[in-house]
C-alpha positions in Angstrom: 202.7 216.9 -115.0 205.0 214.0 -115.8 207.5 214.8 -118.6 207.9 211.7 -120.6 211.6 212.3 -121.1 211.9 211.3 -117.5 210.6 207.8 -118.4 212.5 204.8 -119.8 210.5 201.7 -121.0 211.7 198.1 -120.8 209.7 195.6 -122.8 210.1 192.0 -121.7 210.7 189.8 -124.7 209.5 186.6 -123.0 211.0 183.2 -122.5 210.8 180.1 -124.6 207.1 180.6 -125.4 206.4 176.9 -125.2 202.6 177.4 -125.0 202.8 179.1 -128.5 204.9 176.2 -130.0 205.2 175.3 -132.8 205.1 179.0 -133.9 207.9 179.7 -131.4 210.2 176.9 -132.7 211.9 179.3 -135.1 211.2 182.7 -133.6 210.9 184.6 -130.4 207.4 185.0 -129.1 207.2 188.8 -129.6 208.3 188.3 -133.3 205.2 186.2 -134.1 202.9 187.7 -136.8 199.8 189.6 -135.8 196.9 190.7 -138.0 198.8 189.5 -141.1 201.5 192.2 -141.4 202.4 193.2 -137.8 204.5 191.6 -135.1 203.4 191.2 -131.4 206.3 193.5 -130.3 204.8 196.3 -132.5 202.0 196.8 -130.0 203.9 197.9 -126.9 206.5 199.8 -129.0 203.7 201.7 -130.8 202.0 202.4 -127.5 205.2 203.9 -126.2 205.8 206.0 -129.3 202.2 207.3 -129.3 202.6 208.1 -125.6 205.8 210.0 -126.3 207.8 207.5 -124.3 210.8 207.4 -126.7 213.5 205.6 -124.7 212.8 201.9 -125.2 214.7 198.8 -124.4 213.6 195.3 -125.3 214.9 192.5 -123.2 215.5 189.4 -125.3 216.9 185.9 -124.8 215.6 183.0 -126.9 215.7 182.9 -130.7 216.2 186.7 -130.8 218.0 187.3 -134.1 214.8 187.7 -136.1 213.3 190.0 -133.4 216.5 192.1 -133.4 216.4 192.4 -137.2 212.8 193.6 -137.0 213.6 196.2 -134.3 216.7 197.6 -136.1 214.9 197.8 -139.5 211.7 199.3 -138.2 212.4 201.7 -135.4 214.9 204.5 -136.3 214.8 207.9 -134.7 216.5 211.0 -136.0 219.7 212.3 -134.6 218.0 215.3 -133.0 216.0 213.0 -130.7 216.9 211.0 -127.6 214.6 208.3 -128.8 215.7 204.7 -129.4 214.5 201.1 -129.5 217.3 198.8 -128.6 217.5 195.1 -127.6 218.9 194.1 -124.2 220.2 190.6 -124.8 221.2 188.1 -122.1 224.9 188.3 -121.8 227.8 187.1 -119.7 229.4 189.7 -117.5 232.3 189.6 -115.0 229.8 189.1 -112.2 227.2 186.9 -113.9 227.2 184.1 -116.5 223.6 183.0 -116.3 220.6 183.3 -118.6 217.7 185.5 -117.4 216.1 183.6 -114.6 212.8 185.4 -114.8 211.2 188.8 -115.5 212.7 190.6 -112.6 216.1 188.9 -113.2 216.0 190.2 -116.8 215.8 193.7 -115.5 218.4 193.1 -112.8 220.9 191.9 -115.3 220.2 195.0 -117.4 220.4 197.6 -114.6 223.8 198.8 -115.7 222.2 200.0 -118.9 219.2 201.6 -117.2 221.2 203.5 -114.6 223.1 205.3 -117.3 220.0 207.4 -118.1 218.9 210.5 -116.1 215.3 209.4 -115.6 212.8 209.2 -112.7 210.6 206.3 -113.9 211.0 202.9 -115.4 207.9 201.6 -117.3 208.0 197.8 -117.5 205.9 196.1 -120.2 205.2 192.7 -121.7 205.9 191.9 -125.4 202.9 189.5 -126.0 199.8 191.5 -125.2 197.3 193.2 -127.5 195.9 196.5 -126.2 196.0 200.2 -126.7 197.0 202.4 -123.7 198.2 205.9 -123.3 201.0 205.4 -120.8 201.0 209.1 -120.0 197.9 208.4 -117.9 199.4 205.7 -115.7 202.6 207.8 -115.3 200.5 210.8 -114.2 198.5 208.6 -111.9 201.8 207.3 -110.4 203.1 210.8 -109.9 199.9 212.3 -108.5 199.8 209.6 -105.7 203.5 209.9 -104.9 203.7 206.2 -105.6 206.8 204.1 -105.6 205.3 201.3 -107.6 202.1 201.3 -109.8 200.6 198.2 -111.3 198.1 198.4 -114.1 195.0 196.2 -113.4 191.9 195.2 -115.3 188.6 193.7 -114.0 188.4 190.0 -114.9 185.6 187.4 -115.3 185.9 184.5 -112.8 187.2 182.0 -115.4 190.4 184.1 -115.9 191.4 184.5 -112.3 193.8 181.6 -112.1 196.0 182.8 -114.9 196.8 186.3 -113.6 198.0 188.1 -110.4 195.0 189.2 -108.4 194.9 192.3 -106.1 192.6 194.0 -103.7 192.6 197.8 -103.2 191.6 200.3 -100.6 189.5 203.4 -101.3 192.6 205.3 -102.6 193.5 202.6 -105.1 196.5 201.5 -102.9 197.1 197.7 -103.2 196.5 196.0 -99.9 196.7 192.3 -101.0 198.2 190.6 -104.0 198.2 186.9 -104.9 199.9 185.5 -108.1 197.7 183.2 -110.1 195.5 181.8 -107.3 194.3 178.2 -108.0 192.6 177.5 -104.7 188.8 178.4 -105.0 188.8 179.6 -101.4 191.7 182.1 -102.1 189.9 183.2 -105.3 186.8 184.0 -103.3 188.8 185.8 -100.7 190.5 188.0 -103.4 187.2 189.2 -104.8 186.7 193.0 -104.7 183.4 194.5 -103.6 181.0 195.8 -106.3 181.3 199.2 -104.6 185.1 199.1 -105.1 184.9 198.2 -108.8 182.1 200.7 -109.4 184.1 203.5 -107.8 186.4 203.4 -110.8 183.5 204.0 -113.2 183.4 200.3 -114.2 180.4 198.0 -114.3 181.2 195.3 -111.8 178.7 192.7 -113.4 180.6 189.4 -113.6 184.0 191.0 -113.0 184.8 191.1 -109.3 188.5 190.4 -109.5 191.2 192.8 -110.4 194.0 191.2 -112.4 197.6 192.4 -113.1 198.2 193.3 -116.8 202.0 192.9 -116.4 202.4 196.7 -116.8 204.5 198.3 -114.0 205.8 201.8 -113.2 208.7 202.0 -110.7 210.5 205.0 -109.4 214.0 204.4 -110.7 215.4 204.5 -107.1 212.8 202.0 -105.9 213.5 199.6 -108.7 217.3 199.7 -108.0 216.7 199.2 -104.3 214.3 196.2 -104.7 216.4 194.4 -107.3 219.8 195.0 -105.6 218.6 194.2 -102.0 216.5 191.1 -102.9 217.2 188.0 -105.0 213.7 187.9 -106.4 213.6 186.7 -110.0 209.9 187.3 -111.0 207.8 190.4 -110.7 204.4 188.7 -110.2 205.4 186.0 -107.8 208.0 188.0 -105.7 208.7 191.6 -106.5 205.1 193.0 -106.5 204.0 191.1 -103.3 207.2 192.5 -101.6 206.4 196.0 -102.9 202.8 195.7 -101.5 204.3 195.0 -98.1 207.0 197.6 -98.0 206.4 200.3 -100.6 203.7 202.8 -101.6 202.1 200.5 -104.2 199.0 201.6 -106.1 196.8 200.1 -108.9 195.9 202.0 -112.1 192.5 200.5 -113.2 192.1 200.1 -116.9 188.9 199.0 -118.6 189.7 198.9 -122.3 190.4 195.9 -124.5 193.4 193.8 -123.4 194.4 190.3 -124.4 197.3 188.1 -123.3 198.4 186.2 -126.5 200.2 183.5 -124.7 198.7 180.3 -126.1 197.8 178.9 -129.6 194.1 179.1 -128.7 194.4 182.8 -127.7 196.5 183.6 -130.7 194.1 182.0 -133.1 190.9 183.5 -131.7 192.4 186.9 -131.1 193.5 187.2 -134.7 190.3 186.0 -136.2 188.3 188.5 -134.1 190.1 191.2 -136.0 188.0 190.2 -139.1 184.8 191.2 -137.3 182.9 194.2 -138.7 183.6 196.0 -135.4 186.7 194.2 -134.0 187.6 194.6 -130.3 191.0 196.1 -131.3 191.1 198.9 -133.9 194.1 199.0 -136.2 192.4 201.9 -138.1 192.8 204.7 -135.6 194.6 207.5 -137.4 195.5 209.2 -134.2 197.0 206.0 -132.7 198.9 204.2 -135.4 200.5 200.8 -135.0 203.9 200.9 -136.5 205.8 198.0 -138.2 208.5 197.4 -140.7 207.8 199.5 -143.9 207.7 197.3 -147.0 207.6 198.3 -150.7 205.1 195.8 -151.9 202.2 196.2 -154.4 198.6 196.1 -153.3 196.6 192.9 -153.0 195.7 191.5 -156.4 192.4 189.5 -156.7 191.7 187.8 -159.9 188.1 186.8 -159.0 186.6 184.5 -156.4 184.8 185.4 -153.1 186.2 187.1 -150.1 184.1 187.6 -146.9 185.2 188.8 -143.4 188.9 188.6 -144.3 192.1 190.7 -144.0 194.4 190.5 -147.0 197.8 192.0 -146.7 200.0 193.7 -149.3 201.9 191.8 -151.9 199.5 188.9 -152.0 197.7 187.4 -155.1 194.4 185.6 -154.9 193.4 183.8 -158.1 189.7 182.8 -158.2 189.7 181.5 -154.6 187.2 181.6 -151.8 188.3 183.1 -148.5 186.0 183.3 -145.5 186.7 184.6 -141.9 190.5 184.4 -142.4 193.7 186.5 -142.5 196.1 186.3 -145.3 199.6 187.7 -144.7 202.1 189.4 -147.0 203.4 188.0 -150.3 200.9 185.0 -150.1 200.1 183.2 -153.3 196.7 181.6 -153.4 195.8 179.7 -156.5 192.6 178.9 -158.4 189.8 176.8 -156.8 191.2 177.0 -153.2 188.8 177.3 -150.3 190.1 178.9 -147.0 187.9 179.2 -143.9 188.5 180.2 -140.3 192.3 180.2 -140.8 195.4 182.3 -140.4 197.8 182.2 -143.5 200.9 184.0 -142.3 202.4 184.8 -145.7 206.0 184.7 -146.9 209.3 186.5 -146.4 210.1 186.4 -150.1 208.7 185.5 -153.6 209.7 182.4 -155.4 212.7 182.7 -157.7 211.9 181.4 -161.1 215.2 179.5 -161.3 215.0 177.8 -157.9 212.3 176.3 -155.8 213.6 175.1 -152.5 211.9 174.6 -149.1 213.2 176.8 -146.3 214.8 173.8 -144.7 217.1 173.4 -147.7 215.5 170.2 -149.1 214.7 170.3 -152.9 211.1 171.1 -153.5 209.2 171.2 -156.8 206.0 172.6 -155.1 205.9 176.4 -155.6 205.9 178.7 -152.5 202.3 179.4 -151.5 199.0 177.6 -151.7 198.3 175.5 -154.8 195.1 174.9 -156.8 192.0 173.3 -155.3 193.3 173.3 -151.8 191.0 173.2 -148.8 192.1 174.8 -145.6 189.8 175.0 -142.5 190.5 175.9 -138.9 194.3 176.1 -139.5 197.4 178.2 -139.1 199.7 178.0 -142.1 203.0 179.5 -141.0 205.4 181.5 -143.2 207.2 180.3 -146.3 205.1 177.1 -146.7 204.6 175.0 -149.9 201.0 173.6 -150.1 200.6 171.3 -153.1 197.5 171.1 -155.4 194.5 169.4 -154.0 195.7 169.2 -150.4 193.2 169.2 -147.7 194.1 170.7 -144.3 191.2 170.6 -141.9 190.6 170.5 -138.2 187.7 170.8 -135.7 187.0 172.1 -132.3 187.9 169.5 -129.7 190.4 167.6 -131.9 193.1 166.1 -129.6 196.5 167.6 -129.7 198.9 165.8 -132.0 202.5 166.0 -133.4 202.1 164.6 -136.8 204.3 164.1 -139.9 204.9 167.7 -141.0 202.0 169.2 -138.9 200.8 169.8 -135.4 197.4 170.1 -133.7 196.9 172.4 -130.8 193.6 173.4 -129.2 191.7 172.1 -132.2 193.7 174.0 -134.7 196.0 172.3 -137.2 199.3 174.0 -137.8 201.7 173.7 -140.7 205.1 174.9 -139.4 207.4 177.5 -140.9 208.9 176.3 -144.2 206.7 173.2 -144.2 205.8 171.2 -147.3 202.4 169.5 -147.9 202.5 167.2 -150.9 199.7 167.4 -153.6 196.6 165.6 -152.6 197.6 164.9 -149.0 194.9 165.1 -146.3 195.7 166.3 -142.8 
């Protein structure tokens, strides 16, 4: 049996997150809000804690202050535990003065912190995926096969093949071929697994003949040190894993639960809204597998009338005779009388308005209260944190709307986005 005290987890905090802009213009990708009150980073950290993997590093680089603040204020272990959640920031050293050059380089530049621990396994995770996994199972799988490297994989439909690393396995689940994000249709066909191979893992192969990398890796500590010290590889998917397939005992752990890569505005928008379904694909209500986040001392949601249907409303918010359909409302959000919100993500606020001072987050004077005013219409939109939406404003989009960088707004994948701290004047139509 694998003892989890022998495992250290490193969560990769991601790069610039350009595909999630403008949400990443003011924050790191793992710090983006999820389901109203959580952050993306809470998912892998919670999976670690629930799996009893308590030694956790988070490699960060871009716009990391807010993410660091969240980690420090949320994850505190008692003095009788070896557990910790600590950031590993890109830093200059006597031998290196560069930023992280990729996922593998982020681990390489942090190796001097990892080697300090008397561990056997390093669990490497991504900070922008939504899933629930007991890491004890992949660690036990890794130990049972005497593996040097294990890659978690999931069966994919054909349309997702070009965005993930694709692998082929033998009858013992050892990886025999790996191609990172194949674009060539001929290579995609070549990388198909047989229906018998997929079915051998207890999985229905219908429409899912490719096995894609989930960005979850288990390395023996000695193997990781050898591969990163002896090679100049900077990326796990493009370089390290293909090299491991050639030279190390590299296996695949096949996972068939819900998993979503939240790397684009389109994925972020649809993944959040699916959480409002009566039976959502990801369950935040599992008492035995809680998702942790920063504890807040806020009152419950206050609803002074109106209509709410298929919506998630978070603590500290006030809804005053408004209509909310198929939407998520974040913490401390003020929604005033006569407002209609549909198919939208309202990310909430970091603070309540002070009665003696109404100012936009950017520092410009603003006489529009924080929150959403009266008789506002919002459809197919993402309203970022700390925004001021004036009375009578109309913010609407539609599927297929071209991307646009407008005056105080953006359009991405048919979704209109009001950026963090934005101001929409009364009566304006976007």
